[in-house]
N, C-alpha and C positions, 0 to 999 in steps of 0.2 A: 290058236293061241295056246302056249304051253300050259300044262295043268296047274303049275304053281302060280300062274298069273291070272287065274280066274278071279271073278269079283269076290270081294270080302263078304262074309255072311252078314245078313241083317240089312243090307242096302235095299231100299224100296225098289219096286219094279221100275225099270227105265233109268236107273241111276247106279250103274256098276262102279265100284271103287277101284281105282288104279293102285295096285299094291306096290309102292316104290320100295318097300323093305324087301319083299321077295325078289323083285327084279334086280335090285342092287346086289343081293346075295348071290344071284346067279352070275352076274357080271364079275363080281369079285372072285368067284370060282374059276371063271374063264381066265382072269388075269393071273391067278395063282398057277394055273396050268402053263400059261405062257412064260411066267417067271421061272418055273421049273425047267422048261426047255432052254431058256437063256442060260440058266445056271449050269446046265449040263455041258454047255460049250464055254464055260468060264466067265460068263457075263452075269454079274449080280446087280440088278437094277437098284440104284440108290436114290432115295428121295430125302432131301434136307429141307426141313421146315424151320423158319426163323420167326420167333415171337419176341416182339419188343414191348416191354411193359407188362402190366398185370391185369389187363382187362379180363374179367371172369368168363365172359362168353367166349372170347378168343381162346382162352386157356382150355376150356372144355372142348372146343372144336379142334384145336391142335392135338390134344390128347387122343381124340377119336381118329385123327389122321395117322398119328404115330402107331396106334394099335392096329389099324387096318393095314398099314404097309407091312408091319411085322407078320401079320397073319397071312399076307400074300407071299411071304418069303423074300421080301425086299430088304435091302440094307438101308442105312441112313440114320439120321438122328434129328432130334429137335434141339435147336440152339436157342436158349432163352437168354435174352439180354435185358438189362434194367431199363426203365423208362427214360433215364437220363442219358442213354446212349446217343451220341451225336450222329448227325446225318453222315458225316465223313467216316465215322467208325462203321456205320452200317454198310455204306457203299464199299468200304475196304473189305468187309466180310463177303459181300456179294461177289466182288472181283476174285477173291480167293476161291470161292465155290465155283465160279465160272471156269477156273483153271484146274480144278480138281477132277481128274478123270474118273474117280469113283463115284462122283455125283452126277446123276443123269437128269434129275429134276430138282428145281429150286422153287420154293414157295415162301414168300415173305407175307406173313399173316397181316391182314388189314382189320381194323384201322390201326394206323401208326400214331405215335404221340404227335401232338400238334406242331412241334418244331421240326419234324421231318417231312419233306415233300414226297408224297407217295409216287408221283409221276417220275421223279428222279430215280427212285428205287426201281420202279417197274422198267424204266428204260435201261437201267444198268444190267439187268438180268439177260444172259445170252438167250436169244429167241429159241434156239434149239434145246434149251433147258427150261424154258418158261412153260411148265406144265399147267400153270393156272390160266394160260392163254390171254394174258393182258398186255403183252408187249405190242407196240404198234405194228411190228412186222407180222405177228400172228393175227392181229386184228385185220390187217390188209389181206393176208392169205385167206382168212375166213370169208371176207367180203367178196373176193374174186373167185373163190371156189378151189383154191389150191389145197390139196389133200395132205401135204407134208407139214402144215402148220398145226397149231393146237387151238381148238376152240375152248372158250371158258367152260368150266366143268358143268355148271348148272344148265345153260342152254343145251349143251351136248347131251346131258342126261334127259332133258325134256324131249329132245328129238328122238332119242333111243326109246323112251316111253311110247311115243306116238307110233313108232315102227313096230315095237313088240306087241302093242295092243291092237294092231291092225287098223289104225285110224287112217282114213284116206285123206292125204294132204294134197294130192294133185288137184289143182284148180279150186281148192277149198278157200273160203274167206277166213283168214286168220287175223284176229285182232290181238295185239299185244298192248297191255296197259302198263306203261313204264318204259323209259328210254335210257336206262343206265348203261354204262360201258360194260357192266358185269353181266347183265341179263338181257335187257330190252334190245339194244342195238345188235349184239351178236346173234340173238335169237332170230331177229328179222333177217339177218344175213344168211343164216343157215336155212331158214324156211324158203327163201327166195331162190336158192340154188336148184339145179336140176338133179333128180334122183330120188331115192327112197327117203321118206320123211320130209319131203321138200316139194317144190313146184307149186307152192301156195301163193295166193294173192294176199299180200300182207299190208295191214294198216297198223301204224304205231301211234298210240295215244299217250298223252302225258298231261302234266298239270295245267297246261295252257290250251288243251283241246276244248273246243266248243261242242256242246251237245254230245257229251261223252256217252250217255246212255244210248243214243241213236246209233253211234258207231258200234258199241258193244253188242247191241241186239242183232247186228248183221252177222255176227261171228258164227261160223261153223266150228271153229276152234278158238277158244278164248284162253289167253295166257295172262294171268294177273301177276304183276311184279312191281307194284308201286309203293309198298310199305305202309299201307293204311288199313288198319284192321276192319274186316267185313265191309269193305267199300263197295264190292260188287254184290248187288242184291238180286233176289230171285226175279224181279220184274225187269231186270236189265238183260236177262239171258234168253237167247233163242231156244225154244223147245228142241231137245235132242242134241244140243251143242256138247262138244267135248270141252271140259273146263280144267285147266291146269293152274293150280294155285301155288305160286312160288313164294308168296309172302310168309314171313314168320314174325308174328307180333305177340308180345307178352302183354296181357291185359289183366286188370284186377278180377279176382274171383274169390269171394269170401268162403265159398264151399270147399276150396282146396286148402290143404295143409300149408302149402307155400304161399297162399294168398293171391296167386296168379295162375293163369293158364295160357297156353299157346293157341293162337288162332291165325288164320291166313288173311289174305286180302279179300277173300270171298266169304260171304255169309253162307257157310256150308249147309246148315240145316234147310235154308230156303232154296238154295241153288240146286241141291241134290234132288229136289222134287221136279226139277225142270230138265236137268242135263241128262245125257245118255251115259257119259263117263265123267268121273271127277276124281281129283286127287285129294286125299285128306291132309290135314296138318295137325300133328306131325304124322310121319309115315308115308308121305308122298314123294315130293321132289327131293327133300333133304337127304335121304340115304343115297340117292343117285349121284349127288355132287361128289361125295367121297369116292364112290365106285368109279366115276369117270376120271377123277384125279389119278387113281391107281392105273387105269387104262392108259392115260396119257403118259405116265411115268414109264410103264413097260414099253410103250411105243418109242419114247425118247431113247431108252437104252438100245432098242433094236436099231434105231436110225443112227445113233452115235457110234455104235459098234456093230456094223453089219457083218454077216457071216463071210 
């Protein structure tokens, strides 16, 4: 394991912390080097992010993407549209970006205002510029194992974490809690493929799963992505399991100046006593999502403009 990816200080014996911040920084450095190589031959990877409305959380996330792409040496912009933007206007913009040769990656930030159908927007983005990995063509490529498609950034980041931390996935029992198109389903597809960070036996649990705790206790690798704070408790986790917490939930906390704090879907303090590896929230999966977005954009540029 690389030196910068060793466990965070202070973790109790048997529960190393997966440092997503450090790993993401290394990946962003790799992307910056790739971007420099592309620029040397006249290709400047371009990422355009579209934000509709004024959702505060989305604005923060979009700002972080914009900053990260600039630091990697990419071109591109953030297009901010008012909440009253019509679906037809947004689709027209997407079609313009599809045709713009300077744009290699297109990301329309979710959620969208209620009057806009997100599926229509996702379907409108060219699959070879869909660096978020949500277009049905890319979903299909991920499912059947074709390597030229784009996997959604969060599951791709989780898989990279497992590889970098030397987690044995081959033949492992992997339980995913959550079946979203953004995390759960593509995560299952990635882990079922053959190769590094895959070859796992995968169970997907969701809100209708019976005896959830019994399924979770079988997991050698547990990935929680259901959006319910601290739902996975210590008694649900197999001793020595690897626990990846994708959840980001804001809960009240009177001890904080903001009055709130971020927690995952896992009861961290309890589960860290049982697990062998665990991701914190924040500082775990979150930084990896942006890093993989940059990696997807650089690859899109390389594929769209081969040497």
